[in-house]
N, CA, C and O atoms as a GROMACS GRO file, in nm:
protein
  468
    1UNK      N    1   0.083  -0.121  -0.001
    1UNK     CA    2   0.002   0.000   0.002
    1UNK      C    3   0.088   0.125   0.001
    1UNK      O    4   0.063   0.218  -0.076
    2UNK      N    5   0.190   0.126   0.086
    2UNK     CA    6   0.277   0.245   0.096
    2UNK      C    7   0.350   0.269  -0.034
    2UNK      O    8   0.371   0.384  -0.073
    3UNK      N    9   0.391   0.163  -0.104
    3UNK     CA   10   0.458   0.176  -0.232
    3UNK      C   11   0.373   0.244  -0.337
    3UNK      O   12   0.421   0.326  -0.415
    4UNK      N   13   0.244   0.210  -0.336
    4UNK     CA   14   0.151   0.269  -0.432
    4UNK      C   15   0.131   0.416  -0.400
    4UNK      O   16   0.124   0.497  -0.492
    5UNK      N   17   0.123   0.453  -0.276
    5UNK     CA   18   0.106   0.596  -0.237
    5UNK      C   19   0.228   0.674  -0.280
    5UNK      O   20   0.213   0.786  -0.331
    6UNK      N   21   0.350   0.620  -0.262
    6UNK     CA   22   0.471   0.693  -0.307
    6UNK      C   23   0.472   0.704  -0.460
    6UNK      O   24   0.516   0.805  -0.515
    7UNK      N   25   0.424   0.601  -0.528
    7UNK     CA   26   0.417   0.604  -0.674
    7UNK      C   27   0.322   0.716  -0.722
    7UNK      O   28   0.355   0.793  -0.813
    8UNK      N   29   0.207   0.723  -0.660
    8UNK     CA   30   0.109   0.824  -0.694
    8UNK      C   31   0.164   0.961  -0.666
    8UNK      O   32   0.150   1.051  -0.748
    9UNK      N   33   0.227   0.980  -0.549
    9UNK     CA   34   0.282   1.109  -0.514
    9UNK      C   35   0.396   1.148  -0.611
    9UNK      O   36   0.413   1.265  -0.645
   10UNK      N   37   0.472   1.046  -0.655
   10UNK     CA   38   0.578   1.074  -0.756
   10UNK      C   39   0.518   1.126  -0.886
   10UNK      O   40   0.566   1.225  -0.941
   11UNK      N   41   0.414   1.063  -0.934
   11UNK     CA   42   0.354   1.109  -1.060
   11UNK      C   43   0.285   1.247  -1.042
   11UNK      O   44   0.287   1.330  -1.133
   12UNK      N   45   0.226   1.270  -0.927
   12UNK     CA   46   0.167   1.403  -0.901
   12UNK      C   47   0.278   1.508  -0.900
   12UNK      O   48   0.259   1.617  -0.953
   13UNK      N   49   0.392   1.477  -0.842
   13UNK     CA   50   0.504   1.570  -0.841
   13UNK      C   51   0.555   1.595  -0.980
   13UNK      O   52   0.590   1.709  -1.014
   14UNK      N   53   0.562   1.490  -1.064
   14UNK     CA   54   0.601   1.512  -1.202
   14UNK      C   55   0.505   1.602  -1.274
   14UNK      O   56   0.546   1.687  -1.353
   15UNK      N   57   0.372   1.584  -1.247
   15UNK     CA   58   0.272   1.668  -1.313
   15UNK      C   59   0.286   1.812  -1.268
   15UNK      O   60   0.281   1.902  -1.351
   16UNK      N   61   0.303   1.837  -1.138
   16UNK     CA   62   0.322   1.974  -1.091
   16UNK      C   63   0.448   2.034  -1.142
   16UNK      O   64   0.451   2.152  -1.177
   17UNK      N   65   0.555   1.957  -1.149
   17UNK     CA   66   0.681   2.005  -1.203
   17UNK      C   67   0.666   2.039  -1.350
   17UNK      O   68   0.726   2.136  -1.398
   18UNK      N   69   0.589   1.963  -1.424
   18UNK     CA   70   0.566   1.994  -1.567
   18UNK      C   71   0.488   2.121  -1.579
   18UNK      O   72   0.520   2.202  -1.665
   19UNK      N   73   0.383   2.144  -1.496
   19UNK     CA   74   0.312   2.268  -1.494
   19UNK      C   75   0.406   2.382  -1.465
   19UNK      O   76   0.395   2.488  -1.528
   20UNK      N   77   0.499   2.364  -1.371
   20UNK     CA   78   0.594   2.466  -1.336
   20UNK      C   79   0.682   2.509  -1.451
   20UNK      O   80   0.734   2.621  -1.450
   21UNK      N   81   0.700   2.421  -1.550
   21UNK     CA   82   0.780   2.463  -1.663
   21UNK      C   83   0.709   2.566  -1.747
   21UNK      O   84   0.773   2.638  -1.824
   22UNK      N   85   0.580   2.577  -1.735
   22UNK     CA   86   0.497   2.673  -1.811
   22UNK      C   87   0.443   2.785  -1.729
   22UNK      O   88   0.415   2.891  -1.784
   23UNK      N   89   0.427   2.768  -1.601
   23UNK     CA   90   0.374   2.872  -1.512
   23UNK      C   91   0.491   2.934  -1.433
   23UNK      O   92   0.562   2.862  -1.362
   24UNK      N   93   0.512   3.064  -1.445
   24UNK     CA   94   0.634   3.123  -1.390
   24UNK      C   95   0.645   3.117  -1.239
   24UNK      O   96   0.757   3.123  -1.190
   25UNK      N   97   0.541   3.107  -1.161
   25UNK     CA   98   0.551   3.110  -1.020
   25UNK      C   99   0.548   2.972  -0.954
   25UNK      O  100   0.556   2.960  -0.831
   26UNK      N  101   0.537   2.870  -1.036
   26UNK     CA  102   0.536   2.734  -0.982
   26UNK      C  103   0.673   2.669  -1.006
   26UNK      O  104   0.713   2.657  -1.122
   27UNK      N  105   0.745   2.626  -0.903
   27UNK     CA  106   0.880   2.574  -0.926
   27UNK      C  107   0.878   2.436  -0.990
   27UNK      O  108   0.790   2.354  -0.962
   28UNK      N  109   0.976   2.413  -1.077
   28UNK     CA  110   0.988   2.283  -1.143
   28UNK      C  111   1.080   2.187  -1.072
   28UNK      O  112   1.040   2.074  -1.040
   29UNK      N  113   1.204   2.230  -1.046
   29UNK     CA  114   1.304   2.136  -0.995
   29UNK      C  115   1.267   2.081  -0.857
   29UNK      O  116   1.288   1.962  -0.834
   30UNK      N  117   1.211   2.164  -0.763
   30UNK     CA  118   1.176   2.103  -0.634
   30UNK      C  119   1.077   1.989  -0.647
   30UNK      O  120   1.083   1.891  -0.573
   31UNK      N  121   0.986   2.003  -0.740
   31UNK     CA  122   0.888   1.893  -0.765
   31UNK      C  123   0.954   1.773  -0.822
   31UNK      O  124   0.913   1.660  -0.793
   32UNK      N  125   1.057   1.791  -0.904
   32UNK     CA  126   1.129   1.678  -0.963
   32UNK      C  127   1.211   1.609  -0.857
   32UNK      O  128   1.225   1.487  -0.858
   33UNK      N  129   1.266   1.688  -0.763
   33UNK     CA  130   1.341   1.629  -0.650
   33UNK      C  131   1.248   1.546  -0.562
   33UNK      O  132   1.283   1.437  -0.518
   34UNK      N  133   1.127   1.600  -0.537
   34UNK     CA  134   1.028   1.527  -0.464
   34UNK      C  135   0.987   1.400  -0.537
   34UNK      O  136   0.971   1.296  -0.474
   35UNK      N  137   0.970   1.407  -0.666
   35UNK     CA  138   0.936   1.287  -0.745
   35UNK      C  139   1.042   1.183  -0.732
   35UNK      O  140   1.010   1.065  -0.714
   36UNK      N  141   1.168   1.222  -0.742
   36UNK     CA  142   1.280   1.127  -0.727
   36UNK      C  143   1.274   1.063  -0.589
   36UNK      O  144   1.294   0.942  -0.578
   37UNK      N  145   1.248   1.140  -0.485
   37UNK     CA  146   1.235   1.086  -0.351
   37UNK      C  147   1.124   0.981  -0.343
   37UNK      O  148   1.140   0.874  -0.284
   38UNK      N  149   1.012   1.013  -0.403
   38UNK     CA  150   0.896   0.919  -0.402
   38UNK      C  151   0.927   0.794  -0.484
   38UNK      O  152   0.898   0.682  -0.443
   39UNK      N  153   0.988   0.814  -0.605
   39UNK     CA  154   1.019   0.698  -0.687
   39UNK      C  155   1.126   0.613  -0.623
   39UNK      O  156   1.127   0.492  -0.648
   40UNK      N  157   1.217   0.667  -0.542
   40UNK     CA  158   1.319   0.589  -0.476
   40UNK      C  159   1.254   0.491  -0.380
   40UNK      O  160   1.314   0.388  -0.350
   41UNK      N  161   1.135   0.519  -0.331
   41UNK     CA  162   1.064   0.437  -0.240
   41UNK      C  163   0.957   0.350  -0.306
   41UNK      O  164   0.892   0.269  -0.240
   42UNK      N  165   0.938   0.368  -0.439
   42UNK     CA  166   0.834   0.292  -0.503
   42UNK      C  167   0.873   0.229  -0.637
   42UNK      O  168   0.825   0.120  -0.670
   43UNK      N  169   0.960   0.296  -0.713
   43UNK     CA  170   0.997   0.243  -0.845
   43UNK      C  171   1.142   0.287  -0.878
   43UNK      O  172   1.164   0.398  -0.925
   44UNK      N  173   1.238   0.198  -0.851
   44UNK     CA  174   1.378   0.234  -0.884
   44UNK      C  175   1.399   0.263  -1.031
   44UNK      O  176   1.489   0.340  -1.064
   45UNK      N  177   1.322   0.206  -1.120
   45UNK     CA  178   1.334   0.236  -1.263
   45UNK      C  179   1.300   0.378  -1.292
   45UNK      O  180   1.372   0.444  -1.367
   46UNK      N  181   1.190   0.430  -1.238
   46UNK     CA  182   1.152   0.567  -1.257
   46UNK      C  183   1.248   0.663  -1.190
   46UNK      O  184   1.275   0.771  -1.242
   47UNK      N  185   1.299   0.625  -1.076
   47UNK     CA  186   1.402   0.709  -1.010
   47UNK      C  187   1.525   0.719  -1.102
   47UNK      O  188   1.581   0.828  -1.119
   48UNK      N  189   1.566   0.608  -1.158
   48UNK     CA  190   1.682   0.607  -1.245
   48UNK      C  191   1.661   0.697  -1.367
   48UNK      O  192   1.752   0.765  -1.412
   49UNK      N  193   1.540   0.695  -1.420
   49UNK     CA  194   1.508   0.779  -1.536
   49UNK      C  195   1.524   0.928  -1.497
   49UNK      O  196   1.578   1.007  -1.575
   50UNK      N  197   1.477   0.964  -1.381
   50UNK     CA  198   1.490   1.101  -1.336
   50UNK      C  199   1.638   1.136  -1.314
   50UNK      O  200   1.681   1.244  -1.353
   51UNK      N  201   1.714   1.051  -1.253
   51UNK     CA  202   1.853   1.075  -1.227
   51UNK      C  203   1.936   1.082  -1.354
   51UNK      O  204   2.039   1.150  -1.359
   52UNK      N  205   1.891   1.014  -1.454
   52UNK     CA  206   1.964   1.017  -1.586
   52UNK      C  207   1.913   1.129  -1.677
   52UNK      O  208   1.970   1.152  -1.783
   53UNK      N  209   1.807   1.198  -1.638
   53UNK     CA  210   1.755   1.307  -1.721
   53UNK      C  211   1.860   1.416  -1.739
   53UNK      O  212   1.924   1.456  -1.642
   54UNK      N  213   1.880   1.464  -1.862
   54UNK     CA  214   1.989   1.560  -1.883
   54UNK      C  215   1.969   1.690  -1.812
   54UNK      O  216   2.067   1.753  -1.773
   55UNK      N  217   1.846   1.733  -1.792
   55UNK     CA  218   1.821   1.861  -1.727
   55UNK      C  219   1.805   1.851  -1.573
   55UNK      O  220   1.867   1.924  -1.496
   56UNK      N  221   1.717   1.756  -1.535
   56UNK     CA  222   1.685   1.744  -1.393
   56UNK      C  223   1.784   1.660  -1.308
   56UNK      O  224   1.800   1.681  -1.188
   57UNK      N  225   1.848   1.563  -1.377
   57UNK     CA  226   1.938   1.473  -1.304
   57UNK      C  227   2.046   1.542  -1.226
   57UNK      O  228   2.063   1.510  -1.109
   58UNK      N  229   2.119   1.635  -1.283
   58UNK     CA  230   2.228   1.700  -1.208
   58UNK      C  231   2.176   1.777  -1.086
   58UNK      O  232   2.241   1.780  -0.981
   59UNK      N  233   2.058   1.840  -1.098
   59UNK     CA  234   2.002   1.914  -0.984
   59UNK      C  235   1.965   1.818  -0.875
   59UNK      O  236   1.995   1.843  -0.758
   60UNK      N  237   1.902   1.706  -0.909
   60UNK     CA  238   1.862   1.606  -0.808
   60UNK      C  239   1.985   1.549  -0.736
   60UNK      O  240   1.985   1.534  -0.614
   61UNK      N  241   2.089   1.518  -0.814
   61UNK     CA  242   2.211   1.460  -0.753
   61UNK      C  243   2.279   1.561  -0.662
   61UNK      O  244   2.326   1.525  -0.554
   62UNK      N  245   2.285   1.688  -0.705
   62UNK     CA  246   2.350   1.790  -0.618
   62UNK      C  247   2.272   1.808  -0.487
   62UNK      O  248   2.330   1.823  -0.380
   63UNK      N  249   2.140   1.804  -0.500
   63UNK     CA  250   2.057   1.820  -0.379
   63UNK      C  251   2.079   1.699  -0.289
   63UNK      O  252   2.096   1.718  -0.168
   64UNK      N  253   2.079   1.579  -0.340
   64UNK     CA  254   2.098   1.462  -0.257
   64UNK      C  255   2.237   1.455  -0.190
   64UNK      O  256   2.249   1.416  -0.074
   65UNK      N  257   2.339   1.492  -0.265
   65UNK     CA  258   2.473   1.482  -0.216
   65UNK      C  259   2.512   1.590  -0.116
   65UNK      O  260   2.576   1.562  -0.014
   66UNK      N  261   2.474   1.714  -0.146
   66UNK     CA  262   2.521   1.827  -0.064
   66UNK      C  263   2.410   1.922  -0.018
   66UNK      O  264   2.438   2.018   0.053
   67UNK      N  265   2.286   1.896  -0.059
   67UNK     CA  266   2.184   1.994  -0.029
   67UNK      C  267   2.206   2.124  -0.103
   67UNK      O  268   2.164   2.230  -0.057
   68UNK      N  269   2.271   2.115  -0.219
   68UNK     CA  270   2.316   2.234  -0.295
   68UNK      C  271   2.215   2.276  -0.401
   68UNK      O  272   2.145   2.194  -0.461
   69UNK      N  273   2.212   2.406  -0.422
   69UNK     CA  274   2.131   2.466  -0.527
   69UNK      C  275   2.225   2.554  -0.613
   69UNK      O  276   2.307   2.628  -0.559
   70UNK      N  277   2.212   2.545  -0.740
   70UNK     CA  278   2.301   2.626  -0.826
   70UNK      C  279   2.275   2.773  -0.810
   70UNK      O  280   2.166   2.814  -0.771
   71UNK      N  281   2.373   2.855  -0.841
   71UNK     CA  282   2.356   2.998  -0.825
   71UNK      C  283   2.242   3.045  -0.920
   71UNK      O  284   2.160   3.130  -0.884
   72UNK      N  285   2.240   2.990  -1.038
   72UNK     CA  286   2.132   3.024  -1.132
   72UNK      C  287   1.993   2.985  -1.075
   72UNK      O  288   1.896   3.060  -1.088
   73UNK      N  289   1.985   2.872  -1.014
   73UNK     CA  290   1.861   2.824  -0.951
   73UNK      C  291   1.818   2.916  -0.836
   73UNK      O  292   1.701   2.949  -0.821
   74UNK      N  293   1.916   2.958  -0.756
   74UNK     CA  294   1.890   3.047  -0.648
   74UNK      C  295   1.833   3.181  -0.700
   74UNK      O  296   1.734   3.233  -0.649
   75UNK      N  297   1.901   3.236  -0.804
   75UNK     CA  298   1.855   3.362  -0.861
   75UNK      C  299   1.715   3.349  -0.916
   75UNK      O  300   1.632   3.438  -0.898
   76UNK      N  301   1.687   3.239  -0.984
   76UNK     CA  302   1.552   3.219  -1.044
   76UNK      C  303   1.446   3.212  -0.933
   76UNK      O  304   1.341   3.277  -0.941
   77UNK      N  305   1.473   3.132  -0.829
   77UNK     CA  306   1.381   3.116  -0.718
   77UNK      C  307   1.357   3.246  -0.644
   77UNK      O  308   1.244   3.281  -0.611
   78UNK      N  309   1.466   3.317  -0.618
   78UNK     CA  310   1.451   3.443  -0.546
   78UNK      C  311   1.383   3.547  -0.630
   78UNK      O  312   1.307   3.628  -0.576
   79UNK      N  313   1.406   3.550  -0.762
   79UNK     CA  314   1.343   3.640  -0.847
   79UNK      C  315   1.191   3.617  -0.859
   79UNK      O  316   1.111   3.711  -0.860
   80UNK      N  317   1.154   3.489  -0.866
   80UNK     CA  318   1.013   3.453  -0.874
   80UNK      C  319   0.942   3.488  -0.740
   80UNK      O  320   0.829   3.536  -0.740
   81UNK      N  321   1.012   3.463  -0.628
   81UNK     CA  322   0.959   3.498  -0.497
   81UNK      C  323   0.937   3.647  -0.485
   81UNK      O  324   0.833   3.692  -0.436
   82UNK      N  325   1.033   3.723  -0.528
   82UNK     CA  326   1.024   3.869  -0.518
   82UNK      C  327   0.914   3.919  -0.610
   82UNK      O  328   0.839   4.010  -0.573
   83UNK      N  329   0.902   3.862  -0.728
   83UNK     CA  330   0.794   3.902  -0.821
   83UNK      C  331   0.656   3.875  -0.763
   83UNK      O  332   0.567   3.960  -0.772
   84UNK      N  333   0.637   3.756  -0.702
   84UNK     CA  334   0.506   3.727  -0.646
   84UNK      C  335   0.477   3.814  -0.524
   84UNK      O  336   0.362   3.851  -0.502
   85UNK      N  337   0.580   3.848  -0.443
   85UNK     CA  338   0.554   3.938  -0.328
   85UNK      C  339   0.518   4.077  -0.375
   85UNK      O  340   0.434   4.144  -0.314
   86UNK      N  341   0.583   4.123  -0.484
   86UNK     CA  342   0.550   4.256  -0.537
   86UNK      C  343   0.410   4.256  -0.590
   86UNK      O  344   0.335   4.352  -0.568
   87UNK      N  345   0.371   4.150  -0.661
   87UNK     CA  346   0.228   4.143  -0.709
   87UNK      C  347   0.132   4.146  -0.595
   87UNK      O  348   0.030   4.214  -0.601
   88UNK      N  349   0.164   4.073  -0.488
   88UNK     CA  350   0.073   4.074  -0.370
   88UNK      C  351   0.067   4.212  -0.310
   88UNK      O  352  -0.042   4.256  -0.272
   89UNK      N  353   0.179   4.282  -0.299
   89UNK     CA  354   0.176   4.418  -0.243
   89UNK      C  355   0.090   4.512  -0.331
   89UNK      O  356   0.020   4.599  -0.280
   90UNK      N  357   0.095   4.492  -0.461
   90UNK     CA  358   0.019   4.581  -0.547
   90UNK      C  359  -0.131   4.547  -0.548
   90UNK      O  360  -0.216   4.636  -0.542
   91UNK      N  361  -0.161   4.417  -0.554
   91UNK     CA  362  -0.301   4.379  -0.576
   91UNK      C  363  -0.378   4.328  -0.456
   91UNK      O  364  -0.500   4.312  -0.464
   92UNK      N  365  -0.312   4.302  -0.343
   92UNK     CA  366  -0.384   4.248  -0.228
   92UNK      C  367  -0.399   4.359  -0.118
   92UNK      O  368  -0.310   4.442  -0.100
   93UNK      N  369  -0.510   4.356  -0.050
   93UNK     CA  370  -0.528   4.455   0.060
   93UNK      C  371  -0.455   4.409   0.185
   93UNK      O  372  -0.422   4.292   0.202
   94UNK      N  373  -0.431   4.505   0.271
   94UNK     CA  374  -0.375   4.474   0.404
   94UNK      C  375  -0.478   4.394   0.482
   94UNK      O  376  -0.595   4.430   0.472
   95UNK      N  377  -0.449   4.294   0.554
   95UNK     CA  378  -0.320   4.234   0.588
   95UNK      C  379  -0.286   4.113   0.496
   95UNK      O  380  -0.187   4.043   0.522
   96UNK      N  381  -0.365   4.088   0.391
   96UNK     CA  382  -0.344   3.970   0.309
   96UNK      C  383  -0.212   3.969   0.235
   96UNK      O  384  -0.157   3.862   0.209
   97UNK      N  385  -0.159   4.086   0.200
   97UNK     CA  386  -0.031   4.085   0.131
   97UNK      C  387   0.084   4.048   0.221
   97UNK      O  388   0.194   4.026   0.171
   98UNK      N  389   0.064   4.041   0.352
   98UNK     CA  390   0.170   4.003   0.441
   98UNK      C  391   0.202   3.854   0.431
   98UNK      O  392   0.315   3.814   0.459
   99UNK      N  393   0.106   3.773   0.391
   99UNK     CA  394   0.130   3.628   0.380
   99UNK      C  395   0.233   3.597   0.270
   99UNK      O  396   0.333   3.532   0.301
  100UNK      N  397   0.214   3.639   0.143
  100UNK     CA  398   0.319   3.609   0.044
  100UNK      C  399   0.451   3.682   0.073
  100UNK      O  400   0.558   3.632   0.039
  101UNK      N  401   0.441   3.801   0.138
  101UNK     CA  402   0.562   3.871   0.172
  101UNK      C  403   0.641   3.791   0.276
  101UNK      O  404   0.763   3.778   0.263
  102UNK      N  405   0.576   3.739   0.376
  102UNK     CA  406   0.646   3.656   0.480
  102UNK      C  407   0.698   3.527   0.417
  102UNK      O  408   0.809   3.484   0.449
  103UNK      N  409   0.620   3.464   0.328
  103UNK     CA  410   0.664   3.341   0.259
  103UNK      C  411   0.789   3.368   0.176
  103UNK      O  412   0.882   3.288   0.175
  104UNK      N  413   0.791   3.485   0.104
  104UNK     CA  414   0.907   3.517   0.024
  104UNK      C  415   1.028   3.542   0.111
  104UNK      O  416   1.139   3.500   0.077
  105UNK      N  417   1.010   3.609   0.223
  105UNK     CA  418   1.125   3.638   0.313
  105UNK      C  419   1.180   3.512   0.376
  105UNK      O  420   1.301   3.490   0.378
  106UNK      N  421   1.089   3.427   0.428
  106UNK     CA  422   1.131   3.304   0.493
  106UNK      C  423   1.192   3.206   0.393
  106UNK      O  424   1.302   3.155   0.413
  107UNK      N  425   1.116   3.182   0.284
  107UNK     CA  426   1.167   3.086   0.182
  107UNK      C  427   1.291   3.140   0.116
  107UNK      O  428   1.382   3.062   0.089
  108UNK      N  429   1.301   3.270   0.088
  108UNK     CA  430   1.416   3.324   0.023
  108UNK      C  431   1.536   3.319   0.111
  108UNK      O  432   1.646   3.291   0.062
  109UNK      N  433   1.524   3.343   0.235
  109UNK     CA  434   1.642   3.333   0.324
  109UNK      C  435   1.689   3.190   0.340
  109UNK      O  436   1.809   3.165   0.354
  110UNK      N  437   1.596   3.096   0.338
  110UNK     CA  438   1.635   2.954   0.343
  110UNK      C  439   1.709   2.916   0.215
  110UNK      O  440   1.814   2.851   0.222
  111UNK      N  441   1.659   2.953   0.101
  111UNK     CA  442   1.722   2.924  -0.027
  111UNK      C  443   1.863   2.989  -0.031
  111UNK      O  444   1.958   2.925  -0.075
  112UNK      N  445   1.875   3.115   0.015
  112UNK     CA  446   1.999   3.183   0.008
  112UNK      C  447   2.110   3.115   0.091
  112UNK      O  448   2.228   3.122   0.057
  113UNK      N  449   2.067   3.048   0.204
  113UNK     CA  450   2.164   2.985   0.291
  113UNK      C  451   2.206   2.843   0.245
  113UNK      O  452   2.295   2.783   0.306
  114UNK      N  453   2.144   2.790   0.142
  114UNK     CA  454   2.185   2.655   0.096
  114UNK      C  455   2.320   2.664   0.023
  114UNK      O  456   2.351   2.766  -0.038
  115UNK      N  457   2.398   2.559   0.030
  115UNK     CA  458   2.526   2.560  -0.037
  115UNK      C  459   2.504   2.576  -0.191
  115UNK      O  460   2.400   2.539  -0.243
  116UNK      N  461   2.604   2.631  -0.260
  116UNK     CA  462   2.598   2.644  -0.403
  116UNK      C  463   2.683   2.536  -0.468
  116UNK      O  464   2.783   2.489  -0.413
  117UNK      N  465   2.639   2.501  -0.584
  117UNK     CA  466   2.711   2.396  -0.658
  117UNK      C  467   2.786   2.455  -0.771
  117UNK      O  468   2.853   2.383  -0.845
   0.00000   0.00000   0.00000
């Protein structure tokens, strides 16, 4: 039963990561890392496919080995976070704009402190 749940979660993560490739505020690589985690517990063949992927494989391996995020990835994540926080400041009333602002500050500082690859 647990294996099937991990398999479903892996496919959902792949789906969300695919959407993230087209939607600017939805991250792609973190969902692929999550998919690899789920597939490691449910389907070694699918995990191997992700690890061998020319674009996502290196990101997944760096994360697993050192918890590292590339400088380019950090810039993209922080830029998207800042963009969404600015949109919230412009279009949301007080106090609702504080939620994405806090998420951007907390998430951004966590991303900034990860090792670089």
